[in-house]
C-alpha positions as CSV (number, residue, x, y, z in Angstrom):
1,X,0.2,-0.2,0.1
2,X,1.4,3.9,-0.7
3,X,3.0,4.2,-3.9
4,X,3.4,0.9,-6.1
5,X,5.7,-0.9,-4.0
6,X,8.4,2.1,-3.9
7,X,7.6,2.9,0.3
8,X,5.5,5.3,1.7
9,X,5.0,8.3,-0.7
10,X,5.1,10.7,2.4
11,X,6.3,10.6,6.1
12,X,3.6,12.0,8.6
13,X,5.7,14.4,11.0
14,X,5.3,13.9,14.7
15,X,2.7,16.1,16.3
16,X,4.6,17.2,18.8
17,X,6.7,19.2,16.8
18,X,4.0,22.0,16.4
19,X,3.8,23.9,19.1
20,X,1.2,26.7,19.4
21,X,3.0,28.7,22.2
22,X,5.9,29.2,19.5
23,X,3.6,31.2,16.9
24,X,2.0,34.8,18.2
25,X,-1.1,34.8,16.5
26,X,-2.0,31.6,17.4
27,X,-1.1,32.1,21.0
28,X,-3.2,35.5,21.1
29,X,-6.4,32.9,19.4
30,X,-5.3,30.4,22.3
31,X,-5.3,33.2,25.0
32,X,-8.4,34.7,23.3
33,X,-10.3,31.2,24.0
34,X,-9.1,30.8,27.2
35,X,-10.1,33.9,28.6
36,X,-13.8,32.6,27.5
37,X,-13.4,29.7,29.1
38,X,-12.6,27.4,26.0
39,X,-10.1,25.6,24.4
40,X,-9.6,24.7,20.9
41,X,-7.9,21.2,21.2
42,X,-7.1,21.2,16.9
43,X,-5.4,24.8,17.3
44,X,-2.1,22.9,16.6
45,X,-3.1,21.3,13.2
46,X,-3.1,25.4,12.3
47,X,0.7,25.7,13.4
48,X,2.5,24.9,10.1
49,X,0.7,27.7,8.3
50,X,2.4,30.4,10.3
51,X,5.6,28.3,10.3
52,X,8.5,30.3,8.1
53,X,10.8,27.5,7.8
54,X,7.8,25.8,6.0
55,X,5.5,28.4,4.3
56,X,8.1,31.2,4.2
57,X,7.3,34.4,5.4
58,X,4.2,36.8,3.9
59,X,6.8,39.0,1.7
60,X,8.7,36.1,0.6
61,X,5.6,34.2,-0.5
62,X,4.0,37.7,-2.1
63,X,8.0,38.0,-3.9
64,X,7.6,34.5,-5.1
65,X,3.9,34.8,-6.8
66,X,4.6,38.6,-8.2
67,X,8.2,37.5,-9.9
68,X,7.8,33.8,-10.6
69,X,7.9,34.3,-14.3
70,X,9.6,37.7,-14.6
71,X,12.4,36.2,-16.0
72,X,10.9,34.1,-18.7
73,X,8.6,37.1,-19.6
74,X,11.5,39.3,-19.9
75,X,13.2,36.9,-22.3
76,X,10.4,36.3,-24.2
77,X,9.5,40.1,-24.4
78,X,13.2,40.6,-25.6
79,X,13.1,37.6,-28.3
80,X,9.9,39.0,-29.7
81,X,11.2,42.3,-30.1
82,X,14.4,41.5,-31.7
83,X,12.6,39.3,-34.5
84,X,10.2,41.9,-34.9
85,X,13.2,44.8,-35.6
86,X,15.1,41.7,-37.6
87,X,12.6,40.9,-39.6
88,X,10.8,43.9,-40.1
89,X,11.2,45.9,-44.0
90,X,13.7,48.9,-43.5
91,X,10.9,50.9,-45.8
92,X,7.8,52.3,-44.0
93,X,5.7,49.8,-45.9
94,X,4.4,52.7,-48.4
95,X,3.3,55.0,-45.5
96,X,4.1,58.5,-47.0
97,X,4.7,57.2,-50.6
98,X,1.7,58.2,-52.8
99,X,0.4,61.0,-50.2
100,X,1.2,63.6,-52.6
101,X,-0.5,61.6,-55.6
102,X,-3.6,60.8,-53.7
103,X,-3.9,64.7,-52.5
104,X,-3.7,65.3,-56.1
105,X,-6.3,63.2,-57.8
106,X,-8.8,65.3,-55.3
107,X,-8.2,68.6,-56.9
């Protein structure tokens, strides 16, 4: 079972590695619940979402999101502009030619 004879496809981490106390936002939630006499036994399951070593920081995730394709996009734009320049005709495709002839025909 699990991966067609290649062993388990993943290793489930031990739950004791996740500590609510190490995450300030979750600690605030835990304290707010405690003030009301409540406790969330599943709050520990959210620790991984806030752990910078696992998910990164908000800034690093935003940077990765916005810059993900920038290099390849810049390369593609450069190639496109280079091809456009290389394959375009050096004349102005008739723009301006015959303008005077066209204007003379209306007199």
